[in-house]
Structures are given as structure tokens and as C-alpha cells.
C-alpha positions as CSV (number, residue, x, y, z in Angstrom):
1,X,24.2,54.9,132.0
2,X,27.9,55.1,132.3
3,X,29.9,52.5,134.3
4,X,30.3,53.5,137.9
5,X,27.2,55.8,137.9
6,X,23.8,55.4,139.4
7,X,20.8,57.7,138.9
8,X,21.7,60.1,141.8
9,X,25.3,60.4,140.6
10,X,23.9,61.6,137.2
11,X,22.0,64.3,139.0
12,X,25.4,65.7,140.2
13,X,26.5,65.9,136.6
14,X,23.3,67.7,135.7
15,X,23.7,70.2,138.5
16,X,27.3,71.0,137.4
17,X,26.8,71.1,133.6
18,X,23.2,72.5,133.8
19,X,23.6,75.1,136.5
20,X,27.3,75.8,136.9
21,X,27.5,74.4,140.4
22,X,30.9,73.5,141.8
23,X,31.4,70.0,143.1
24,X,31.0,70.8,146.7
25,X,27.9,72.9,145.9
26,X,26.4,70.0,144.0
27,X,27.1,67.6,146.9
28,X,25.4,70.1,149.2
29,X,22.4,70.5,147.0
30,X,18.9,70.1,148.5
31,X,15.6,69.9,146.5
32,X,14.5,72.7,148.9
33,X,17.0,75.0,147.1
34,X,14.9,75.2,143.9
35,X,13.0,78.4,143.8
36,X,11.0,78.6,140.5
37,X,13.5,79.2,137.7
38,X,16.5,79.6,140.2
39,X,18.6,77.4,142.4
40,X,19.6,79.2,145.6
41,X,23.3,78.3,146.0
42,X,23.8,78.8,149.7
43,X,26.1,76.0,150.9
44,X,28.8,73.4,150.0
45,X,30.2,70.3,151.6
46,X,33.6,71.1,152.9
47,X,36.3,68.9,154.5
48,X,38.6,70.5,157.1
49,X,41.3,68.3,158.7
50,X,39.4,65.2,158.0
51,X,36.1,66.6,159.3
52,X,33.0,67.3,157.1
53,X,30.9,70.3,157.5
54,X,28.5,72.8,155.7
55,X,30.2,75.9,154.5
56,X,29.2,78.8,152.4
57,X,29.9,78.8,148.6
58,X,33.4,79.7,147.6
59,X,34.2,83.3,148.4
60,X,31.3,83.4,150.8
61,X,29.1,84.4,147.9
62,X,25.6,83.1,147.9
63,X,23.9,83.3,144.5
64,X,21.0,82.3,142.3
65,X,21.9,79.8,139.5
66,X,19.6,79.1,136.6
67,X,17.3,76.2,136.9
68,X,16.1,75.2,133.4
69,X,12.9,73.1,133.2
70,X,15.0,70.2,132.0
71,X,17.0,70.4,135.2
72,X,13.9,70.4,137.3
73,X,12.8,67.4,135.4
74,X,16.1,65.6,136.1
75,X,15.7,66.3,139.9
76,X,12.1,65.2,139.9
77,X,13.0,62.0,138.0
78,X,15.2,61.1,140.9
79,X,12.3,61.7,143.3
80,X,10.6,58.8,141.5
81,X,13.2,56.6,143.0
82,X,12.4,57.8,146.5
83,X,11.9,54.3,147.8
84,X,15.5,53.4,146.9
85,X,17.0,56.9,147.2
86,X,15.2,58.9,149.8
87,X,16.4,62.3,150.7
88,X,18.3,62.3,154.0
89,X,18.6,64.9,156.7
90,X,22.3,65.4,157.2
91,X,23.5,67.2,160.3
92,X,27.1,68.6,160.2
93,X,29.0,71.4,161.9
94,X,28.7,74.8,160.3
95,X,32.0,76.3,158.9
96,X,31.2,80.0,159.2
97,X,33.7,82.5,157.8
98,X,33.3,84.7,160.8
99,X,34.1,81.9,163.2
100,X,37.1,80.1,161.7
101,X,38.8,79.1,165.0
102,X,36.3,77.2,167.3
103,X,37.1,73.6,168.1
104,X,35.3,71.2,165.7
105,X,33.0,69.8,168.5
106,X,32.1,73.4,169.5
107,X,30.8,74.5,166.1
108,X,27.1,75.0,165.7
109,X,25.3,72.2,163.8
110,X,23.1,72.5,160.7
111,X,20.7,70.0,159.4
112,X,20.0,70.0,155.6
113,X,17.8,67.6,153.5
114,X,20.4,66.4,151.0
115,X,19.5,64.7,147.7
116,X,22.7,62.8,147.2
117,X,24.0,60.9,150.2
118,X,25.8,57.7,151.1
119,X,24.5,54.7,153.1
120,X,27.1,55.5,155.8
121,X,25.3,57.9,158.2
122,X,27.0,57.3,161.5
123,X,30.5,58.4,160.5
124,X,32.2,61.7,160.5
125,X,30.5,62.7,157.2
126,X,27.0,62.1,158.6
127,X,25.9,60.7,155.2
128,X,27.3,63.4,153.1
129,X,29.3,62.3,150.1
130,X,33.1,62.5,150.3
131,X,34.2,64.1,147.0
132,X,37.4,62.2,146.9
133,X,35.5,58.9,147.2
134,X,33.1,60.0,144.5
135,X,35.9,61.0,142.2
136,X,37.7,57.7,142.5
137,X,34.8,55.3,142.7
138,X,32.3,57.0,140.4
139,X,33.6,59.8,138.3
140,X,36.9,58.3,137.2
141,X,35.4,54.9,136.9
142,X,32.7,56.3,134.5
143,X,35.3,58.0,132.4
144,X,37.3,54.8,132.2
145,X,34.2,52.9,131.3
146,X,33.5,55.3,128.5
147,X,37.1,54.8,127.2
148,X,38.2,58.4,128.0
149,X,40.9,57.5,130.4
150,X,42.8,54.3,131.2
151,X,41.6,52.0,134.0
152,X,43.2,52.5,137.4
153,X,46.6,50.9,138.2
154,X,46.0,48.9,141.4
155,X,48.9,48.5,143.8
156,X,49.2,46.8,147.2
157,X,50.3,48.9,150.2
158,X,51.2,47.9,153.7
159,X,47.7,47.5,155.3
160,X,46.8,49.7,158.3
161,X,44.2,48.9,160.9
162,X,40.8,49.0,159.2
163,X,42.2,50.2,155.9
164,X,41.9,48.6,152.5
165,X,45.5,47.8,151.4
166,X,44.7,48.1,147.7
167,X,45.0,51.4,146.1
168,X,44.0,52.5,142.6
169,X,45.9,55.2,140.8
170,X,44.2,57.0,137.9
171,X,45.8,58.7,135.0
172,X,43.3,61.5,134.4
173,X,44.1,64.7,132.5
174,X,43.0,67.8,134.3
175,X,40.5,68.7,131.6
176,X,38.5,65.6,132.5
177,X,38.0,66.6,136.2
178,X,34.5,67.1,137.5
179,X,35.1,70.9,137.6
180,X,35.2,70.8,133.8
181,X,31.4,70.4,133.8
182,X,31.2,74.0,135.1
183,X,33.2,75.1,132.1
184,X,30.8,73.2,129.9
185,X,28.0,75.2,131.4
186,X,29.8,78.5,130.7
187,X,30.6,77.5,127.1
188,X,27.1,76.5,126.3
189,X,25.4,79.7,127.6
190,X,28.0,82.0,126.0
191,X,27.8,80.2,122.7
192,X,24.0,80.9,122.8
193,X,24.6,84.6,123.3
194,X,24.3,85.1,127.1
195,X,26.2,88.1,128.5
196,X,29.4,87.8,130.4
197,X,27.8,89.8,133.2
198,X,25.0,87.3,133.6
199,X,27.4,84.3,133.4
200,X,29.6,85.8,136.1
201,X,26.6,86.2,138.4
202,X,25.5,82.6,137.8
203,X,29.0,81.3,138.5
204,X,29.3,83.4,141.6
205,X,32.2,85.5,140.3
206,X,32.5,89.1,141.4
207,X,34.6,90.3,138.4
208,X,33.0,89.9,135.0
209,X,36.3,90.9,133.4
210,X,38.0,87.8,135.0
211,X,35.1,85.7,133.6
212,X,35.6,87.2,130.2
213,X,39.3,86.4,130.2
214,X,38.6,82.8,131.3
215,X,35.9,82.1,128.7
216,X,36.5,84.5,125.8
217,X,37.5,81.5,123.6
218,X,33.9,80.3,123.8
219,X,32.8,83.4,122.0
220,X,34.2,83.0,118.4
221,X,30.9,84.1,116.8
222,X,30.3,87.2,118.8
223,X,31.5,89.4,115.9
224,X,29.4,87.5,113.5
225,X,26.3,88.1,115.6
226,X,27.0,91.8,115.6
227,X,27.5,91.9,111.9
228,X,24.3,89.9,111.4
229,X,22.4,92.3,113.6
230,X,23.6,95.3,111.7
231,X,22.7,93.6,108.5
232,X,19.2,92.9,109.6
233,X,18.9,96.5,110.7
234,X,20.0,97.9,107.3
235,X,17.8,95.4,105.4
236,X,14.8,96.3,107.4
237,X,15.5,100.0,107.1
238,X,15.9,99.7,103.3
239,X,12.7,97.7,103.1
240,X,10.8,100.3,105.1
241,X,12.1,103.1,102.9
242,X,11.2,101.3,99.7
243,X,7.6,101.0,100.9
244,X,7.2,104.7,101.3
245,X,5.5,106.5,98.4
246,X,7.9,109.4,98.0
247,X,6.0,110.9,95.1
248,X,2.9,111.3,97.2
249,X,4.8,113.6,99.4
250,X,6.1,115.9,96.6
251,X,3.7,118.8,96.0
252,X,2.4,119.4,92.4
253,X,4.3,122.2,90.6
254,X,2.3,125.0,89.1
């Protein structure tokens, strides 16, 4: 297991690379979202002016993402650690697109059984994982442990009340961010021949043409597949024709 990761953190990686979930959607994932071969992507953890809440997926587009048997197995494997990592019912304000202006304390509350949470349940995040903390403490630390990025440069800042004065600054290329796992998902399914239309639906994108422009470089063999298909068709047609007894169909001449 990579440095900086525990079992539950690895599930976040599996949800992003195995189902195309965005980071906020993975952090808002509940085992109750699994429906057979699908994951119902209906929420994400959002942070608004320092406050945490449950919001709809990006673009307010709920969707069904694929849930391969191996992904179900990964989630179930975490359930075996239930004594150490129990699911937690997290209650947060609802950030509804049709009610963008109410004061934070006046927003309706939602309670969701989350799989990945923190031990701090009484703060503003209610136990939900802060993506910034995850990125610094887990994701980037794991990349550094794997030798993919340098270790953080730690500096001392003037301490504020209740604040850690030590700050770590990471030098991480954009292509190593957590969101890159979503691109990994797209590349894998396209390489195996899945359609752009289906990929766009899984990713929650309304425009398949935009998805095509973003991921066309993952389809270098698309022409080869077409040529191979035509080749098989012609071979099978020629084989079938050769098996026909043409002479039996020609009437005897008198």
C-alpha cells in the first residue's frame, strides 16, 4: 500500500479510476448508492465559504456510473474492516441549485451514510473528508512515497490561534492530480472499444462531441478495429461462398 494511504483511501482511488467519479462525488459516496451493475451518482461533498454541505453532481446532472464486479469487491473488502472503519451517518446542509441564497444555518439538512469519513465528527464538516486535507496529507504524500513527485518543502509561518504554524508546499504537476484518475477511467474504456456516447453518459457530460474532443487521443486503434471488422466480414463471406456447390445449381444441358 502506498505511503500516506489506508484501506479507505484506496477505495476513493478505485471509485475514481473504476467508475469515473469526480473527487467530490467519491468523497460523497455511500454503499447505498450501489444498484446492481450501477452506481447512482447523486451527490458530492461541496465546500462553500468554509462550510461543508451535500450538493448535486457537477452541472446538477445525476447519472448512473458503471460498477464492475471488481469495484463491488473493493467496496465489500472495506466492509470487512467495519470494526475499524464503520460507515458513518453524516448530516450536512443541502446545497440545492434552486435555493442558492439562504443563510447557511437555514438550509435544510441531509443525512447520508458515508463510507469514507474522518474521526472529527463535531466540526463544520460533520465527519466528511476535506478534499484539501486529503490531497495534502494522503494523495500527494502517496505520490511522493512512490517517487513520482518531490517531498513537500516545509516552512514556518507566523502561528495563528489554534493553527499549525508549519506548512508544506508540494510541487505536483497537474497531470498527477486526483482528477487524473477520471481520465484514466475514460482512457481504459475507450481503448477497449466503448462508445463515446456511453462514456459521456458515465462521466455525466451532456455533449458527447466535447467528450470526443477531450479523449480522442485515447482512440489510436479505432481505425484498425474498423479495418479488422471489414477483413473478418470479407473473409467470412469468401469462406461461405467457397462452401456453396455452384455446379449443383447449374441445370444439365441437353
